[in-house]
C-alpha positions, 0 to 999 in steps of 0.5 A: 536461507532463501537466495535470489541473486538474479533479476527477471528481465525479458522472460528469464532470470539474468545475472546483474549487469555489474556483478552481484552486490548481495544484501542480507534480508533480516527476519524481524522476529529473530533479527537473523538473516533469512535470505540474500538478494542482489542489489541492482544498478542503473544498467539493470534498470536500463535492460529491464525497461528496454525489454518492457519497451520492446514488448509493449507494441505487441502486448498493447494490441492483445485482445480483451479475451487474451488478457483475461486468459492471462490474468486467469492463468496468473490467478490459478498459479497464485492459488497454487503458491498461496500458502508459500507466499503467506509464509514468506511474508511472515518470515521477511516482514513479520506479519502474524501467520494468520494475518498473512494468510487471511489478509496479506496473501488474500489481497494479492488474489483479491486484486487479480479477481477484481481486475478480471471482473472489471476487464470483462465489461470495461469500455475502452472505446465509445463514440460521441457523434462523429468522434471516437474516444479510445482509451489506450495503454499508457505504455511502460510502467515503473512500479516501486512498492513497499514492505508493509503490505507487499503483495497487496501493493504489487498486485494492485498495480500489476493486475490492472496494468496487465489488464489494460495492456501495459508492460512494466518493471517492478522494484519491490522493497529490498527489506521484504523482497522474496514475496515479489520473487514468488510473484514473478515465478507465478507470472512466469508459470502462467505464461506472461509474455517475454518482457511484459513483466520485469523485476529488478531488486535494489534500493531507492537511491539507485534502482528507484531513481533510475526507474523513475527517471528513465526516458522510456518509462511512460508512467511511474507508480510509487507507494511509500512515504511522502518524503520518498514520493516527492523525490520520485516526482522530482526524478520523473519531472524532466521526462514529463511522465505520468506519476501516480503516488500513494503516500503517507497518512495520519487518518482521523477516526471521529467517534461521534456522541451517538456512537456505541463507545465500547464498539467504536473505541475498541474497534478503533484500537484494533484497527490501529494495531493491525499489522503492528500499526504498519498501514498507511491508512491506519486510524491513528488519531481518535477523536472522542467527546471530551465528556467521555474521554475517561471512559474511552481511555479505559476501553482503549487500555483494556483493548490494547492490553488484551492484544498479545505480541510475540512470535508471528508463527504463533497465535499473537495478535501483533508480530514485530515491526519490520526492521531496527530502523523502524523500531528505533523511529517508533521508540523515538516518537513514543518518547516524544509523546511522553516528553510533550505531555500526552497521557500514556494510557498503556504501552510505552518504550521498549519491548513487551515483557518476555521478548528480549530479541526481535523488533517488537513494540508494545501496543501504545495508547496516548490520550489527552493529545493536542493536534499540534503534538508530534505524535498527532502530526507525524506518521509513526507507522507503528502500534501507537494510537493518539486520542484527542478530545473535542467539544463539538462535532464541528471542532472534531471535523476541523481537527480531523482535517488539520493535517497535511495528509488525506488518505483515509478517515473513519467515522463512528456513530448514527448512520445519517450523522456519520454520513454528514460528517463523512462528506466534510472530511478531506480524505480519499476514502472514508469508512463508516462504522467499521465497514469491511473494505471494498476492493472495488472502491477507489483507494488514494489520497488528498493533499500530501497523501498522493494523487491518482487512485488504485483498486477496481475500475478507477485503477484501470483509468490510471493506466490508460491514455485518452485518444480522440479520433475526430471524423471517425464517422461521417456526419451523415452516418452519425445521424 
C-alpha cells in the first residue's frame, strides 16, 4: 500500500488545510486498492498558489546557468528513481512494464533533456534598432495533468516552466497520482527552491476549478478531454489568464494507394493499440482505398489478434484500461459501433478470454465505417480502430479533416505524395510513414484539440511574456 496524505507546498509536505479526505487508488489490473491519497480543497490551492507567487520574483531573476544547474540536478535525481517511477505507472494506470520503462518513464527524462538542450541557446532578448525585445517568465502557472501518459505530461509542462523562470502548482490526476508524488520527491532532492514547485492532489471540480480560477495564477495549462478543457477556460476567463490546452483527438491515418499495405495497416493497428488505446493522438480512423479494404481487414485482424492482453507485469502487449468508468465507456461505444452497422472485424464486447477481473478490453477493429458513425466521431480512448473506405485521395483528405478535432494525423505512402497530403490535413502534428516521434517537434492541436504547443523550443514560448523596451539605445548608438 502506497500512501501520501499530505501536499507539497513551499518546499515541504503539509497536512491538508481542512483535514484528510482520503481517496483510494485502484490498480486497474487487479481491481484492488493499491494506495491512498488525500483530496485537496480550495484552501490548499490558495496556500500553494501563494507560495508560488512569493517565490516567483526571486526565481524569475535567476540566471540561465542557475536554471541549467537545477534542471541537470533534477535529471540526475530522476535517473536514480527511474525504475521506481516506471513501476508505479504500471501499478496505478496499467501500462505494461516494458512500455512503462521504454516509453512512459523515458518521456519524463526526455523532456528534461530537451529543456536543458533548448535552454542552453534560447534567446530571451534581442535588440531591434533602438528597442529591446525581452521574453520574460509569464508568472505562476497552474498545471492540470491526466492519467494516460502521466509523467510525460507533468515533465513536458514543468521542465520548460522551470527553464523559463516560472513557478507552479501541479494538480495531477487523482486516478494515477503516485508518479507525481515521486516526481515531487525528485525535485525536492534536486534542491528546487522553496515555493517554485508545489503539488496539491484532488479532483477537477474542487482543486482544478480553484487552480484555474485563482487570481494569482497567471497561466493555466491543461491536458485532458475537450469537455473538461472548456470548463478550465471558462473558470480562467474572469481573470483573463493565459490558457493552454492539449485536448482530445480523433486522428486520421490515410493509407495512400502507393503505401505498402501490410506495413501501413499493421503498423496503424499497433499504434492504436499502444497504451491500450489511451493516447489522445492515436490514429483511430484508418482510411483505406475501397478496392483494398478486404485485404486491409485481413491484415488488421491478424495484427490485432496477435496482440496479447494480460498482466502488465508480464510480457503482454496490452494491459488494462485505467478504470471501471473508462472500461464501461469503451464497452458502450463498442456496442454502439455494432448497433450502427459497422463490420466487427475482430474483438468486440467483454474481456478477453481467460481474464475474469481487471479492466481489460479486447483489441477491437471495425471496418466499413462511415464518418458519421459514433465510433468515427467520438474519442473512444481505448483499443478500438475504425477503418473507413475511400474512392479518391481527395475524398480521404476531406473525410480526414471532417472532425471537430485536429491534434494529429498520419499518412502512409510514397514520400512526395505523402508530403502533399500532409500539407492538406488540419492537424497540429502529421507523421509520415511511421516516423519516430521528435521531442523537439511542437505538439498541440487545431480546432477543438486545443491551443498552444508543447515540446521543444515551442514549449518555452508558451511560458514567456513579450516586453518591448522602447528607447533601450539612443538612435545614434544604434546607427
